[in-house]
C-alpha positions as CSV (number, residue, x, y, z in Angstrom):
1,X,65.8,109.4,132.5
2,X,68.5,110.9,134.1
3,X,70.8,113.3,131.8
4,X,74.3,111.9,131.0
5,X,77.2,113.6,132.7
6,X,79.1,115.6,130.0
7,X,82.2,113.5,130.5
8,X,80.6,110.4,130.2
9,X,78.6,111.4,127.3
10,X,82.1,112.5,125.6
11,X,83.3,109.0,126.2
12,X,80.5,107.1,124.8
13,X,80.6,109.5,121.8
14,X,84.5,108.7,121.5
15,X,84.0,104.9,121.9
16,X,81.3,105.1,119.4
17,X,83.7,107.0,117.1
18,X,86.5,104.3,117.7
19,X,84.1,101.5,116.9
20,X,83.0,103.1,113.5
21,X,86.5,103.7,112.6
22,X,87.5,99.9,113.1
23,X,85.2,99.2,110.2
24,X,86.2,101.8,107.9
25,X,89.6,101.8,105.9
26,X,91.4,104.8,104.1
27,X,93.8,103.7,102.1
28,X,96.1,105.6,99.7
29,X,97.5,104.9,96.2
30,X,99.7,106.9,94.1
31,X,97.9,106.7,90.7
32,X,94.4,107.5,90.3
33,X,92.5,105.4,87.3
34,X,91.7,107.0,84.2
35,X,88.3,105.2,84.2
36,X,86.8,102.4,86.2
37,X,86.6,99.7,83.1
38,X,89.5,97.0,83.7
39,X,88.2,95.2,80.5
40,X,89.0,98.3,78.2
41,X,92.2,99.9,79.5
42,X,95.9,98.9,80.1
43,X,96.3,101.1,83.3
44,X,97.1,98.8,86.3
45,X,95.6,101.7,88.2
46,X,92.1,100.3,87.5
47,X,93.3,96.7,88.9
48,X,94.9,98.5,92.0
49,X,91.3,99.5,93.1
50,X,88.8,97.1,91.7
51,X,90.4,93.8,91.3
52,X,88.8,91.3,93.8
53,X,87.1,94.1,95.7
54,X,84.4,95.4,92.8
55,X,85.1,92.9,90.0
56,X,85.7,89.3,90.0
57,X,86.5,86.5,87.5
58,X,86.3,82.7,86.8
59,X,89.8,82.2,88.6
60,X,91.8,84.7,90.6
61,X,95.2,85.6,91.8
62,X,96.1,84.9,95.8
63,X,98.8,87.0,97.4
64,X,101.2,84.0,96.6
65,X,100.5,84.2,93.0
66,X,98.6,80.9,93.3
67,X,95.6,80.2,90.9
68,X,92.4,79.5,92.8
69,X,88.6,79.3,92.0
70,X,86.7,82.8,91.7
71,X,83.3,82.9,90.4
72,X,83.7,79.3,89.1
73,X,83.8,76.9,91.9
74,X,85.2,74.3,90.1
75,X,86.3,73.2,86.2
76,X,87.2,70.3,84.2
77,X,89.5,70.0,81.2
78,X,88.9,67.7,78.4
79,X,91.6,65.1,77.8
80,X,92.8,66.7,74.5
81,X,93.2,70.1,76.7
82,X,90.9,72.1,74.4
83,X,87.5,72.1,76.3
84,X,87.3,74.0,79.6
85,X,84.0,73.3,81.5
86,X,83.4,75.9,84.4
87,X,80.7,75.3,87.1
88,X,79.7,78.5,88.7
89,X,78.7,79.3,92.1
90,X,75.0,79.3,93.1
91,X,73.4,82.5,94.1
92,X,76.0,85.0,92.8
93,X,74.3,88.3,92.0
94,X,75.8,91.7,90.6
95,X,75.6,94.6,92.9
96,X,72.5,96.2,91.0
97,X,70.9,93.0,92.3
98,X,70.5,91.0,89.0
99,X,71.9,87.3,88.9
100,X,75.2,86.7,87.7
101,X,75.1,83.6,85.4
102,X,76.5,81.4,82.6
103,X,75.2,84.0,80.2
104,X,77.3,86.8,81.6
105,X,80.3,85.1,81.4
106,X,79.5,84.1,77.8
107,X,79.0,87.8,77.2
108,X,82.1,89.0,79.2
109,X,84.4,86.4,77.2
110,X,82.8,87.2,73.9
111,X,83.1,90.7,74.6
112,X,86.9,90.5,75.2
113,X,87.7,88.4,72.1
114,X,85.5,90.4,69.7
115,X,87.1,92.1,66.6
116,X,86.2,95.2,67.7
117,X,87.7,94.7,71.6
118,X,89.0,97.5,73.4
119,X,90.5,94.8,76.0
120,X,94.3,95.8,76.3
121,X,95.0,92.1,76.7
122,X,93.1,90.7,74.0
123,X,95.7,88.2,73.5
124,X,94.5,86.4,76.6
125,X,91.2,85.3,74.6
126,X,92.7,84.9,71.4
127,X,92.6,80.8,71.6
128,X,88.9,80.8,72.4
129,X,86.9,79.6,69.5
130,X,83.4,79.3,71.3
131,X,81.7,80.1,74.6
132,X,78.5,78.3,75.5
133,X,76.3,78.1,78.3
134,X,74.4,74.9,78.5
135,X,72.9,76.1,81.8
136,X,72.9,79.0,83.8
137,X,75.5,77.7,86.3
138,X,77.7,75.9,83.6
139,X,80.1,77.4,80.8
140,X,81.9,75.5,78.3
141,X,84.8,77.3,76.6
142,X,86.2,75.7,73.2
143,X,89.7,76.4,72.2
144,X,91.3,76.2,69.0
145,X,94.3,74.4,70.7
146,X,95.5,73.4,74.1
147,X,96.5,76.3,76.1
148,X,98.4,75.7,79.3
149,X,98.2,79.2,80.3
150,X,94.1,79.3,80.3
151,X,93.2,79.4,83.9
152,X,96.2,81.9,84.7
153,X,94.6,84.1,82.0
154,X,91.1,84.0,83.4
155,X,92.6,85.5,86.6
156,X,93.6,88.7,85.0
157,X,92.0,91.6,85.8
158,X,91.2,91.9,82.2
159,X,89.1,89.0,82.4
160,X,86.7,89.6,85.2
161,X,82.8,89.2,84.5
162,X,80.4,92.0,83.6
163,X,76.9,92.2,82.9
164,X,75.4,93.5,79.4
165,X,72.8,95.3,81.4
166,X,75.5,97.8,83.0
167,X,78.3,97.6,80.5
168,X,77.3,101.0,79.0
169,X,78.3,102.9,82.3
170,X,80.8,100.8,83.4
171,X,83.7,103.0,83.0
172,X,82.2,105.6,85.6
173,X,79.7,103.2,87.6
174,X,81.2,100.0,87.6
175,X,78.9,97.2,88.7
176,X,80.5,93.8,89.6
177,X,79.9,90.8,91.8
178,X,82.6,91.5,94.6
179,X,82.6,92.1,98.2
180,X,82.6,95.7,98.0
181,X,80.1,98.0,95.8
182,X,81.2,101.2,94.2
183,X,79.7,104.1,95.8
184,X,81.2,107.3,94.1
185,X,84.2,108.9,92.7
186,X,85.3,112.4,93.6
187,X,88.0,112.5,90.5
188,X,91.2,114.1,91.6
189,X,90.8,113.0,95.0
190,X,89.2,109.5,96.1
191,X,87.0,106.4,95.2
192,X,84.3,105.4,97.8
193,X,83.3,101.7,98.1
194,X,80.9,100.2,100.5
195,X,80.6,96.3,101.7
196,X,78.4,94.3,99.6
197,X,75.5,93.1,101.9
198,X,74.7,90.5,99.2
199,X,78.0,89.0,98.4
200,X,78.0,85.2,97.8
201,X,81.3,84.6,99.4
202,X,82.8,85.3,103.3
203,X,81.7,89.1,104.1
204,X,84.5,91.3,104.6
205,X,85.1,92.9,107.9
206,X,85.2,96.5,106.3
207,X,82.0,98.3,106.1
208,X,83.3,101.3,104.1
209,X,86.6,101.8,102.0
210,X,87.8,105.0,100.6
211,X,90.7,105.1,98.2
212,X,92.6,108.4,98.4
213,X,94.9,109.4,95.3
214,X,98.3,111.1,96.3
215,X,100.8,111.4,93.8
216,X,103.2,113.7,95.4
217,X,105.8,111.3,97.7
218,X,106.2,114.5,100.1
219,X,102.4,115.0,100.4
220,X,102.3,110.9,100.9
221,X,104.6,111.2,103.6
222,X,102.8,113.8,105.6
223,X,99.2,112.4,105.0
224,X,100.8,108.9,106.5
225,X,102.5,110.5,109.4
226,X,99.6,112.7,110.5
227,X,97.7,109.3,110.3
228,X,95.1,111.4,107.7
229,X,95.2,107.9,105.9
230,X,95.3,104.3,107.5
231,X,97.7,102.8,104.8
232,X,99.6,103.5,101.6
233,X,99.7,100.6,99.2
234,X,102.7,101.3,97.2
235,X,104.6,104.1,99.2
236,X,106.3,106.3,96.8
237,X,109.0,107.8,99.0
238,X,111.1,104.9,99.9
239,X,113.6,107.1,101.7
240,X,111.3,107.8,104.5
241,X,110.5,103.9,105.1
242,X,113.1,103.9,108.2
243,X,111.1,106.8,109.8
244,X,107.8,104.5,109.9
245,X,109.7,101.4,110.6
246,X,111.1,103.3,113.9
247,X,107.5,104.5,114.8
248,X,105.4,102.0,116.9
249,X,102.3,103.7,115.5
250,X,103.0,101.8,112.0
251,X,104.0,98.8,110.5
252,X,106.1,98.5,106.9
253,X,105.5,95.7,104.5
254,X,108.0,95.4,101.7
255,X,106.9,92.7,99.5
256,X,107.9,91.6,95.7
257,X,105.9,92.7,92.4
258,X,105.5,91.2,89.2
259,X,106.9,94.7,88.1
260,X,109.6,94.7,85.7
261,X,110.8,98.3,85.4
262,X,112.1,98.8,81.9
263,X,113.7,101.6,79.8
264,X,111.3,100.6,77.1
265,X,112.6,101.6,73.6
266,X,110.5,102.1,70.4
267,X,112.1,99.4,68.1
268,X,111.0,101.2,65.1
269,X,112.3,104.8,66.0
270,X,115.1,106.3,64.2
271,X,118.4,104.9,65.6
272,X,116.5,102.8,68.1
273,X,115.6,100.4,65.3
274,X,119.1,99.2,65.0
275,X,120.4,96.4,67.5
276,X,123.7,97.8,68.3
277,X,122.2,101.3,69.4
278,X,119.9,99.5,71.6
279,X,122.9,97.4,73.3
280,X,124.7,100.8,73.6
281,X,122.1,102.2,75.6
282,X,121.8,98.8,77.6
283,X,125.5,99.3,78.6
284,X,125.1,102.6,79.3
285,X,122.7,102.0,82.1
286,X,124.3,101.7,85.8
287,X,121.2,100.0,87.2
288,X,122.5,99.9,90.8
289,X,122.7,103.8,90.6
290,X,119.4,104.0,89.4
291,X,118.1,101.7,92.5
292,X,120.1,103.8,94.7
293,X,119.1,107.3,93.6
294,X,115.8,106.6,92.5
295,X,114.5,103.8,95.1
296,X,116.9,104.2,98.0
297,X,118.1,100.6,97.2
298,X,114.5,99.4,96.9
299,X,114.7,97.0,93.8
300,X,116.3,94.0,92.4
301,X,118.7,94.3,89.0
302,X,117.3,92.4,86.1
303,X,118.6,91.8,82.7
304,X,115.3,90.4,81.0
305,X,111.7,91.0,81.3
306,X,110.9,88.3,84.2
307,X,110.5,88.3,87.7
308,X,113.5,87.0,89.8
309,X,111.3,85.3,92.3
310,X,110.1,83.3,89.4
311,X,111.6,79.8,89.5
312,X,112.3,80.0,85.7
313,X,114.3,83.2,86.1
314,X,117.7,83.3,84.2
315,X,120.3,85.7,85.3
316,X,121.2,87.9,82.2
317,X,122.3,91.0,83.8
318,X,125.7,90.1,82.6
319,X,125.0,90.6,78.9
320,X,124.1,94.3,79.7
321,X,126.5,95.2,82.4
322,X,127.5,98.9,82.7
323,X,130.1,99.5,80.2
324,X,130.1,103.2,79.1
325,X,133.4,102.6,77.1
326,X,131.5,99.8,75.0
327,X,128.6,101.4,74.8
328,X,130.4,104.6,73.1
329,X,132.3,102.0,70.7
330,X,129.0,100.3,69.9
331,X,127.1,103.7,68.7
332,X,130.5,104.5,66.8
333,X,130.4,101.4,65.0
334,X,126.7,101.9,64.2
335,X,127.4,105.2,62.7
336,X,126.6,107.6,65.5
337,X,130.0,108.8,67.0
338,X,128.5,112.1,68.1
339,X,125.2,110.3,69.6
340,X,122.1,111.5,68.9
341,X,118.9,113.0,70.5
342,X,115.8,111.1,71.3
343,X,112.7,111.7,73.5
344,X,112.4,110.4,77.2
345,X,108.7,110.5,78.2
346,X,107.8,109.6,81.6
347,X,104.8,108.7,83.7
348,X,103.9,110.1,86.9
349,X,105.2,107.2,89.3
350,X,108.5,108.0,91.4
351,X,110.4,105.5,89.9
352,X,109.9,106.8,86.6
353,X,110.3,110.6,87.2
354,X,113.2,110.0,89.6
355,X,114.8,107.2,87.4
356,X,114.4,109.0,84.2
357,X,116.7,111.8,85.4
358,X,119.6,109.5,86.2
359,X,118.9,107.7,83.0
360,X,119.1,110.8,81.1
361,X,122.4,111.9,82.8
362,X,123.8,108.3,82.2
363,X,122.8,108.5,78.5
364,X,124.6,111.8,78.3
365,X,127.9,110.2,79.2
366,X,127.6,108.5,75.8
367,X,126.5,111.3,73.8
368,X,123.0,110.4,73.7
369,X,120.6,113.4,74.7
370,X,117.2,113.0,75.7
371,X,114.2,115.3,75.6
372,X,112.3,114.8,78.9
373,X,108.5,115.2,79.0
374,X,106.5,114.3,82.1
375,X,103.1,112.8,81.2
376,X,100.1,112.4,83.4
377,X,99.2,108.5,83.5
378,X,96.3,109.3,80.5
379,X,98.5,111.1,78.4
380,X,101.1,108.2,78.6
381,X,98.6,105.8,77.4
382,X,97.5,108.0,74.7
383,X,100.8,109.0,73.3
384,X,103.3,106.2,74.3
385,X,100.9,103.1,74.7
386,X,98.5,103.4,72.2
387,X,100.3,106.1,70.1
388,X,103.7,104.9,70.0
389,X,104.8,108.4,69.9
390,X,108.5,108.3,71.8
391,X,111.8,107.2,71.5
392,X,112.3,106.0,75.6
393,X,110.3,105.6,78.4
394,X,110.4,104.2,81.9
395,X,107.5,101.8,83.0
396,X,107.1,99.1,85.2
397,X,105.2,96.1,83.8
398,X,103.1,94.6,86.7
399,X,101.3,92.2,84.8
400,X,102.1,88.6,85.9
401,X,104.4,86.3,83.7
402,X,103.9,88.7,80.7
403,X,106.7,88.0,78.4
404,X,104.2,87.1,75.6
405,X,103.7,90.8,74.8
406,X,107.2,90.5,73.2
407,X,105.4,88.1,70.6
408,X,103.1,91.1,69.7
409,X,104.8,93.1,67.0
410,X,102.0,95.9,67.5
411,X,102.8,96.2,71.1
412,X,104.1,99.6,72.1
413,X,107.7,98.8,71.8
414,X,107.0,97.3,68.3
415,X,109.5,94.3,68.5
416,X,109.1,92.0,65.6
417,X,110.6,88.7,65.9
418,X,108.8,85.7,64.2
419,X,111.4,83.3,66.1
420,X,109.8,84.5,69.2
421,X,106.4,84.7,67.8
422,X,106.7,81.0,67.2
423,X,108.3,80.0,70.5
424,X,105.7,81.8,72.3
425,X,102.7,80.1,70.2
426,X,104.3,76.6,70.9
427,X,104.8,77.7,74.7
428,X,101.1,78.5,75.1
429,X,100.1,75.0,73.5
430,X,102.3,73.1,75.9
431,X,101.2,71.9,79.1
432,X,104.0,70.0,80.0
433,X,105.9,71.8,83.0
434,X,109.4,71.0,82.3
435,X,108.9,72.0,78.5
436,X,107.3,75.2,79.4
437,X,110.2,76.0,81.8
438,X,112.7,75.5,79.3
439,X,110.7,77.7,76.7
440,X,110.2,80.6,79.1
441,X,114.2,80.6,79.7
442,X,114.7,80.6,76.0
443,X,112.3,83.8,75.6
444,X,114.2,85.4,78.3
445,X,117.6,84.7,76.6
446,X,116.0,86.1,73.1
447,X,114.8,89.2,74.1
448,X,117.9,89.9,76.2
449,X,120.3,89.3,73.6
450,X,118.2,91.3,70.9
451,X,118.3,94.4,73.6
452,X,114.7,94.9,73.2
453,X,114.7,97.2,76.1
454,X,116.8,98.4,78.6
455,X,115.9,96.0,81.8
456,X,116.4,98.0,84.9
457,X,115.0,96.6,88.2
458,X,112.0,94.5,89.9
459,X,110.0,96.8,91.6
460,X,109.6,96.3,95.3
461,X,106.3,97.3,96.7
462,X,106.6,98.8,100.1
463,X,103.0,99.4,102.1
464,X,103.1,101.4,105.2
465,X,100.2,101.3,107.3
466,X,98.3,101.4,110.8
467,X,100.0,98.9,113.1
468,X,96.6,97.5,113.9
469,X,95.6,96.4,110.2
470,X,95.7,92.9,109.6
471,X,95.4,91.2,106.1
472,X,97.0,93.4,103.4
473,X,98.8,92.0,101.0
474,X,102.5,92.3,101.0
475,X,103.2,90.9,97.6
476,X,101.9,92.0,94.1
477,X,101.4,89.1,92.0
478,X,99.1,91.1,90.2
479,X,98.4,94.6,90.3
480,X,95.9,94.8,93.2
481,X,94.9,96.1,96.7
482,X,92.7,93.2,97.7
483,X,90.9,94.3,100.9
484,X,88.3,91.5,101.3
485,X,90.5,90.0,104.4
486,X,91.4,93.1,105.7
487,X,90.7,93.8,109.2
488,X,91.4,95.8,112.1
489,X,93.1,93.9,115.1
490,X,91.0,93.7,118.5
């Protein structure tokens, strides 16, 4: 057999490398998950890696926010709306080769709603009174009362299906049913996935996926520009987007999110427990200055905890328009003519760190001094979300249609309003679309008029990617980086 000429050999090797690249993807995110169990943490960074890639639920969100079948291929709802009968896909297996059946669904739902459950969205399962598995492919869920949100709730990352056999190690070695299986996690750097050869659905085009974690915006720009990564979902340096838009090597996708970015206030912390003080803070905030200064114009002002693209959104920005003089008057009338000092604890995302500096300067103008502390994500979850040890914080709530958190007095901003709690309970038990729409509008108004939090802007979601990539989500109806349909163009 004749030896290949060096130039020809090099060409073949180059072609082989190109072909290999066409089935691999390196995609960057800003936040690294604290662990890998989406059913026991509030960190959306977990879903950003694992939702619809490694783990799946009975239903799931599409990029448009529609609810479609997941592991359940179909379902029936009883006439009184209290019994959901799910029919599971046949032949589904977990990544360890074990069968996924109705008993696993029962285990997952019972675990999520158990008294000792660590599920961050335990309220999603509170209405379940019983889960039964009549046969391996059928699950019956009995609700205490009708819940018009139930199929929606089952699409959350907190409701994915897990197996009892792998639950002990799930935080470090996640085992799901999705199109990609977990390979390894190099803490502080990357998570690697590979194509699930036994996937029950349509096989993904990608063979290997690497999630890189790059928290620093400058490093993110450098890595993308050098093409060390193929894409960056949620690109953290919006000031650089025009450079990528002008470069034919890249594409820039700017989508909408469910991310209500808020100046969250601890409603049981000193002066912040008083509504006039919270109102003063709301009027001290210049939203557009924050959007321009921290996000370089990327973001939509909001006046309540609701997505502007939702058809039920009410524009209540006028209730908290920028009026520092009114803010000073409210503070004086509340007994704080010289202002006060509180904490401002900021998680890692750029919107929080950059926005926090602007907010601190705006609050200083009305006499409120803030002690800024920059926290890593795990610290923020421990101190702020779980420990409620804060005065102010800035965070984007990326969960879809999550206004129901205001009906939970033990939630981290500790807002306790029985009127709203009753309204949201009625909303959950209502299936009529017109009535549900009206109640959502009422809920938005109640929290805006109570100045529970400072409502800043709806987070935009810019993705920078290699121009040859297809199938990336542009919008974020939930916090996810679904790669099941991503492929390289020919």
